[in-house]
N, C-alpha and C positions, 0 to 999 in steps of 0.2 A: 923242328915236328909241326905240323899241320895244327893248330890249334882246335879243338873237339869243344864246341859249342852246345849246351846241355837243355833239353826241351824248356826249364826256365827263364832260359834266353832269351825265348819267345813267346811273344802276344797271341791270341788265336784270330786269326784273322777275322774271323763272322762275332765275335766277343766286341773287338776292335772296330768291328763298322755297329755297330749297337751303343758304344761310348759315342760314334759322332751324330748318329741321330739323338744321342741324348743333349749336345751341345747344338742339335738344331733345337730341341724341346728348351732349353733354358731360352733363346732369344724369344722364344713366347713367354717364358716368364719372367724377361728382363722387363719391370715396368719403367724403366728408362727408353724401352724401346714404342715405338707409336704405335697407338692400340688396333688400327686395322693390321699394321705389320705382325702382331702378335698375333693377329687371326691369321695370319697367309702363313707363317711360323708353325701354325698349328697344324694347318692342312697337309704344310710340306711332309711334316712329322708322319703323317696316315701314309700318304702317296710314297714317301720311302721304304714307310714298314711292310706296302703291301708289296713293293717290287721284291727286296728282300725275303718274302716268303716265299714270291711265286718261283723266285730264281734259286737265292741260295740256300734258303731250306728247303725247299723241293731237291734239291741236288741232295742234298745232308740223309733225307727221309730213304733215297732209292741207295745210298751208302750203307745207311741203316738197317734197312728192313729186307731190301733187294739182292740174296747172295749173289746173284752174276754183275752185280757193279762191285767194280773195285773199291777199295779204299785210295782216299787222294793221299798225298804223304804231308804230313802235318808236320812242320819244324819242332811245335808245340807240345807233337803226343797225344793229345787229344782224340778216341776214337768218335765218329759219327754220332753214336747216342749218348755222348758226353757232349759234346757241343750241343745237342739238341736238346736236352736237361737244361743248361745253364743259358738257352738261348729261352727258353720256355720260365725260367727263374726271372731273368732280367727285361724281357719282355712286358711281362706282366706288372712289376714295379712299375715300368717306364708308361704301361696305360694308366695307370692308378696317379701318375703324377701329371699327364696329359688332360684328364678329365678335371682332378683338381683343380689345374689351373683353369680349365672350360669354365668348370660351373660356380668356384670361389671366386676367381678373380677377374677374368673376364667378359664373362656374363654382366655381373655387377657393374663392369667398367662401360659395357656397350651401353645399360640400358640408364647411365649420369647422362650419355651421350644422345640420350634419346633412342636408343635403337635396342628394342627391345624383343625377345623369341620367347614364346609362351605358349602354354599348352593349349590344346582346344579348348576344355573345358575354361581355361581364364578369356576367352574370347569373349566381348559382347555383342560382336556384331556377327552374330552366329548367320544371318543371311547371305550375307558375304559369301562365306565356306561353303553353305548349300547351295549356292548359285556358282561356285567354282568346282566341287565336287561334281554338280549335275551336269555342267554343261564341258567342263576339260576332263574332269578322271572317268565319271564314268564309262565314255563311249569309247576310251581305251583299254582300261583294265580289265583282267581277265582272272574270274574267280576260279580256281581249278581244284575238286575235289581230286584224292587218290584212293582206287578202291582198284578190285581185281579188271575192271572195267576202262577204267580212268590213269593208263600207267602214268607217274610221279616226271613230271618235265626235266629236264639236262638243267639245273639253275646254274646259272651263265657264272663266268671268272668277275667278280667282285657285285654282279648284282644285288639289289636290295631286294631282300623278299619279306611278307610277315608271313608266320604257319599261324596255325591255329589247329585245335580238337570243337570239333562241332558235335551236338545230338540235335537230332534231328524232332521238332515236335509236331511237324503233320509233311503232307505229302510221300515223297518217293526219294528211296534211297537209303542207303546204310543207317542204324539207329545211330553208328556213333562214329565220324571219319576225321582223318585228320584230312587239311585242306590247306594249300597256299594261294596266296597272289605276290606277284613281280610289281614293284614299286615301277612305275612307268621313268624311264631316266629321259623320255623327252622332253619333260616337264622340270620345273623347277624345284630345287628339292627344299628352299623356303618358300613358303607363299603369303602373300603379303595381308595383312587381313585390314588394312585401310589404305584409304587414296596415297594419303603421302608417305606408305611404303617405310613406315619407322617402326610397325609390328610385323611381326610374322609367326608361323604356327612351322615345325617338319610335315611337309607332306606325307610319311606313315605314320604320322598321329594325327592328320585326319582320317587316314583310309581308315587305320586301327578303329577309330568312332564310328564306323561305316559298316563295319563287316555283318553285321544282320543284315544287315540291307543288300547287300552281296551276294550272302547267302540265305536268300527268303527260306522261311519254313525252319532255320536251324537257328538253336540257342549255341550262341559263344561262348565254348567252356572257359580256355584259354589261349592266350593267343601270345606272340613274342615277334619282333624282327628279329632278321638274318640274315647272314652273309658269308658269303663262301669265298675263300682266295686260293684259286688253282695251278697247279705246276705250269708255269710257263716258258718253262727252259728247254721246249723240246730241242732234242741235237738233230743237227744235219749231217752232221760230220760221219762218211763212212758209208751214210745212202748214195745210191745210183742213178745219175738224170743227166738225158738228152737238154732238160731245159730245165734252168737252175730257178727263172721264174714262176714255172707252175708247178717246180718243187716250196717254193715259198708260200703260194697260196695252201698248198696241200697241209702245208705247216702252221697256217693261222686256220685252218678249220679243225687240224687236231687240236689246237687251242684251249679251242673251246669245248671240247672234250674231256681235257685232263684231271688226273687226280688232285681231289681237294688235298689244299694242305692244311689247309686252319679254317675253323666257323668263328665268327663272333655273334654271340647271341647277346640281348638285352640283359643284364645281373640279374631279373628278377623274374627270368624264363623261366616256365616250371622244365622240372628234371624232365616227367615226359617227356614232352615236346621236344627239350632237347636230346633223348634217347634215341627218339625217332630218327632225324636228324641224321643223328652218328651214325646209325646203322644202314640208313642208307647213302651215305658218303663213305661207310668203310674207315671212318677216322677211328684214330687211339685214343683210349682213353684210357691210362694207366695211374696208380701211385706216384709214380716217377716222373712221368709225361704223361702232357693231356695238349690236345689240336684242338681243347675246346678254349674259346676266350669269354669271359661272363664282361658284357663292358656297361657299366653304371653310367651311362648318360647315350645321345644318340651315335647311332653307327654311322662308320665312314664319314670325318670328318673331313675328309677333300673339301667334302661339297661349302665349306666353309669359305673356299675362293668368292662364292656368291655373296657372302658379305664383304669379303676385302674390294669389291670390283663397285659397291655401291655409289651412285652419284651425289656428288655435294657433301660428301664427307673429306674433303683435299686436306685440312688440317691433322687428321688420322692417322696420315698415311707417308711415306718420307716424301721428302721434297722432291719435284721432278726435275729431273736434270736435262740438259743441254750438252752432249758432246762436242767436245773441240775439235780441231782440224789438224790431223797430224803433222807434227814439226816438218817435215821436209815436204808437203804440198801446200805451203801457204801461199806461194806467190798466185800471185790475182792471176787470173785465167790461163797459166800454166799448162799445158797438157799433160794427164799424168803417166804417157810416154818418155814426154819430153822428161820430165821430174825424175823417172824411175833408173833413165838413164844417166842422168846428171849426179845420182848419187843413190845406193841402198837409203830405205825408209823404214823406221819402227813405228807399228802400228800396237796401240796397248787400247784396246775395249773394255770396259763401255766409258773412260773417262775420253780415248780419243775415238770420234769418230767411224761407226763400219761401212760409211757410206761409200768411202774411196776403192774399197773391195767391190763393192757392187758395181761402182761407175767402170773397174778394171775392165766386168767381163762384159759390160753395157756399151762403153766405146769399141773396144775389141769386135764387139757382133756386127759393129756398124762402118769400121775404121775398111777404107777400100783398104789400105796397105795392111791387111790384116790376111794370113794365111789359113791358120790355125789355132784353135784352144781346143785343149786338153784340161780334163778338168775333175777332181776327185767329187764324190757326195757320199755324203755317209750320213750326218742328217741336216736337213734343212727345214724352209720355215712353210706352213702350211698354201699361200701365195707365192713363192719365191723368187724373186725378181734376177737371180742369180740361172733358174733352170728357164723361164721365161728368155732372158739370152743368149742361152744355149739354143733352144728353139729359133729365136731371130737370126743368128750366125746360121746357122743348118740351113736356113729358108733364103738366105744371102748369098749360099754358094761357099760359104769356107768348109776349112773338114776341120770338122767339131768332134772329139772323142772324149764319153762323158762312162767314169767308173763310177757305178751306182751301188753299193753297197747294201745288196738287200737283207744280209740280214744283222743291221743296226738295229739290235732289241728292242722291241717296242714301237718301233719307227717302219717298222715291212711292210704294212700294209700304204703307208703313207711313202714308199720309196718303188714300190709295187706300179702303183698310180705314175710318181715322173715318170719310171725307166720305158713304158708304154708309149707317154707323150713325145716322150725324147725320140721314141725308135718311128713313131709315124711322122714326125716333122725331119729326121733325115739324119737325126745325128747316129753317130756311129756308138752303141751302148755295151758297156762289158758289163759283167756281177761279177770281178774278182776273182779269186779263188773259193772253191769246196771250202777246204778245209782249214780257211785260215780267215778272217777279216782284214779290210783295206780301212783300215780307222787314220793314216795320214792325212791330210790338207794340203792340198797341192794346185797350184792353177800353171800353165804354161801357155802362152800368145806368142805365139811365131809370127815374126811384123818384116815385109819385103822394106825397106829403107834405102836410102841413097847408097851411105856405104855398104849395102850388101843384107841378107839376111841375120835378124838379129831376134834375139828371144829371151822375154821376159818373164820373170817368175813372182809368185806371192807363196811363200808357206806359211802355218800358221798353226798355233796352239789347239785353237777350237775350231767348231764345225761352220760351213760357210751355211749358216741361219741367222740373218740379220734381228730376227726376234729375238735370241737366247745371247745374242751379239748386245744387248744392251741390257741382260741383267748377269750374264756371267764375264767373269775375269780372264783377259787371254791378251796373246803377243802375238804380233804378224810380221813379217818381214817381204818388201818388193827389194827386188833385187833385178839388173841386166847385167850380171856378173857369170864372164861366160861359161868359167868352171860347175856355179849353181846349177847354170841353165844346160850343161850337159849332164850332169846329173842326174838333173830331172828327166830330161829326152828319156836318158836309160833307165828311169824308176818306171814312166810310163810303156816303156816296151818290155823292162819286167810284167807289168801288171796286164796287158794286153795280148801278149807273144809270150812269155816265160822267158826271156831275153834276157839269160847269163852271163856271167865269166866280165861282166865291165868290171874298171876298178875306179872304186870311189871317191871323187877327189874331195867333196867338200862334205854329202850326208852319210850319216853313216843312218844304217836301214836294216831293220827289224823285217825277216828273222834271221839275216843274215849272218849279222855282226854286231846286232845293239847291247848284246847280254856280255859278250865278251868285251867290246869298248869299253863297254861300263866298269865291267870288274878292272880294266888295266888301268884305266882312267885315277879309280882310287883306289888301286895299288900305285902307282906312282907316286899318289901325296904320302903314301905311308914309307913308302924309300927314301923321300925327301926328308922325311921327319927322320927317320933312324939316319943317316945324314947329316942331321940338324940342319939343314936347311930351310927356311919357311918354310907352311905348307898350309892349306885350308882347303876344304870340301864344305860345299852350300849348296841342297836341293832343294826346289819347290816344286810340289806336286800334287798331287790328289792321294795316290797310295804305295804303300811300301810296305811290299808282302815277299817279295823273292826272296828265299833264304840266303841265296848264295851273295845276292847281292849286301843283304843284311850280314851275313858272316865277313863280307870284305871291307863297309864299314867299323863293326866292332875289332878288326886287325889294324884296319889303321888310328883307331881309338887309341891303342894299347900301342902303336906307336908314338904315340903325343900329337895327332893331325886335331885340331879344330874342325869341329863338324857343328854345321848350322842345318836342322832341315825345318822347313815351315809344309806339314802334312795337311792336309786339309782331313781326309777322310780318313782310311783304312791304313795302322802304322803297326807293323808286326814285329817292331824292333823295339826294346826297352831302353833307356835312356840312363844315364845314373850308377850303372851295376859297378859297383867296387872293381879295377884289375879288368874290367869288360868294356864297358860304353862311358870311364868316366868324364871323355871330352864332346859327347855329343848333347847336344841339346834339340828336344823335338817341340813343338808348337802347331797349332790348329788354330786359325784364324776362321771364323763363322759370322757371316756380315750379313748387308744388303744385298749381294752381291754374291755369287757362287766363283768361291777361286778355282778359276779353272787350266790358269796357266803354268808349264812347266819350262823350271831355270835350272843350269845347273852347271856349277860353280867348280873347275877346279883349280886350285892354284890359288898362290896369297899376295902372287906381286900383280903388276899391272898386264903381264906378259900372263897370265891364268887363261885358263881354257873358257873359254865359254859358249855354252850353249841353250838353245831350245827347243822342245820339241811337243810330239801328239805323245808322246807315252807316258806310262806311267813304270815304278819297277815293279812291276807283277809278271807270272809269270808269262801269264795270256797276251803281254805284251811284246814280250821277249820272244816267244816261241807262236802262238795263236793269230799274229796280227802283224800284217805289212805297217810298219810306221819309222816313223824320219825322226829324227836328231840331227841338227843342224846349227854351223856355227854363227856367230854375230861375231864381225873382224873389222868393219869400219870404227875407227877409234871414237866419234861420235856417239856411236851408237852403244858401243859400250860401257861409256861413262853415266849415260843415262841409267845402264842398266844395275852397272855395278857400283857407281856410286849415290843413286839418288833410289832406283824401286826394291832394291836389295835391302838397302838400309830401313827404308822406309816401313818395310816389312817386319823386318827382326824389331824395332823401336815402337809397335802396335803396344800400347797398355789399355786398349779398352776393351777391344773384342777375340784378343787373343789368348787361348786356354795354351799352358805348358803342360807336357806328357811327363808324368813320374814312374819310377821303376815298377811301380806296381799294378799300370795301367789305367789309371785313373787320370784324370785332367784334373787342374786347378788354373784358374781364373785370374791375368798378368795385372797387376794392380801398381798406378804407379807410385816410382819411392816418392818418399820425405821430400817434400819440396820440387815434385816433378810436374810438368802438365801431363796432366792426359792427353794420348795421342791416338787417333784412329787412323788407320791407314787408307781405308777406301776414301773416308771425308776427306781425306788430306789429299787425294792425288784427285778427288773432284773438285776441290777449290782452287788448285793450284794451276799452272797455264806453265807449258814446256816443262813440268818438273820441277817446278822454285818453290819446294818444298822447305820446311823451317831446319835450323839447325837441330840436329836431332841426336840423341846418343845411341850409339852401337847396340845396345840390344837390351832391354829391361830385364833385369831379375823376376821370379816370382818372389813374388811376398807371402812366405809361407807361417803356418802359425808356429808358436811354439812346439806342438804337441808334433807334428809332422817333423820340424827340424831335429825334432828328439830321437824317431823313429830315423831318420837318416841316418843318425848317430852311432843308434844301434845297430844298425845294418853295418855300418863301416866296420864296427867291430869284428 
């Protein structure tokens, strides 16, 4: 009889995401993190929260308050309004922690390093600020009074504004009015007050001090900065259009006019002023739920990246690194196609250089033997050398096909631009499917050689983006294996022509069979454990929320399968539940680089099945995206992953946190006499993965109190 799992066996997706962002905040709070890196993590925390409210909270609001919107299935049993309420409470606490970190810890530390951020009232060189205001700000800024003859502007998503109540002293206009000023996004948010750039004021502070000048003839009674976050997850599914490119462009226009999901306003803002904005935007403020967040400091700390990028403060950042050449591409002067034909090549970014991936396409564009290039593009850099190489290849007369995913969230505009450019150069551009995203990372080069036509393939876990390849951890594979090449050709035929019926030899592809195959692989290990045979499951991924996969893992755990999961972000699985998930451990690593690679191992022996993938274990990846999971088969590459990379991640006792059954995370600490081990630093320092001898996995050292709780729960 099939096991029935209860709602309390699952962690809510949204609350789990908030705990991930709390781990990002911990990096800002950690005094061992270099100071400007701490500033960067504060910025990332804010940026993450923005996207969360634009997408996830926006969807929950529709479910909670729009009756025609169906409630998504939640294995944890929480209704949309309950999720919103808990998000409300947790977010408010995280914001308090974030600003305490900024005000009480980082600001004083910056001051000790000679970097000061001060109120305008404390600036001695007022002439410099006056000049900056009149020469740079005043010509750009637009004071806007709001009355029947001046309708209110549509506040931009994530734009920073100042709201004010004014009283007329003389001249024309209403006796009392509400007014707003948008802070120009084209100007630096932090304004230097001295020649050496060591002291700064916030741009909005400078504008606030001069509101009476902007609204001449009026007394400024009260003012406050505010910022709105809007719904940015406008759904394209089921819309009909003959031109997907035009549809995406219309979507971008609609995004600017979408409903507000959050109002951020300074903590000391006048209640009447806030109420005016709440009514304008039809925000909800109830006793059990509010969409207004009062912020105890400067709004929008994403702007702290300006501080992070300050010149001449290198020692306050992580030391710069030079990625090494991948092991299989180290023969001096060897042609990249010769190297791939000789044997499969594994790449591990950013520890190993991304340049060979760029060179692969660049060389193909100019190689007279190359007949065709096929490429998926989900996200790429602003000055993408890969896109430029595809353009060059088309101009050189090669058959070039580019699958450009126009629905890559928040990168739509960039991808529209690339699509136009590629089309104009003669590249055959395909936009993927209307009702699902193309998320797989695949390149195919077709080359005519002396012994016939040969196909070369690159498959990866991350995007074809040289910029993010320096800060995301990802794995890639070069191969000329005939079965891989046949599968990739079939995949492109599917993407461009809906060609189906092909029997995959190596690849496991979503939405066709990735979900079923994943559960089959988990169940195989459960059967082995029941039969008394060695078994094991390891998975490293970004998110785990598919309830059927979680249930399969629970069943495997009940059968006795040892299961190690490294889940950077969202995890809906509760480890350590007696009788349910005793054999499962879940850890998350948040460090200098964003952990983005996906690795899956099924089996305990050398003949285990080892896969890399572009997909997380989420319903969207299984059902609403084209994804690829591919095996690693060459013995030396398997050894690298199984005996070096995976053990290194399980040994981290510096930046790893372990998930407990109650949904909280505790930082892993070195055991008595154990050397601190930080996996990303070890991978940076090592050559050819020559890592030091490390223990299999470091257990979480819990306090006596938490151990006592565990014993009580077990009883």
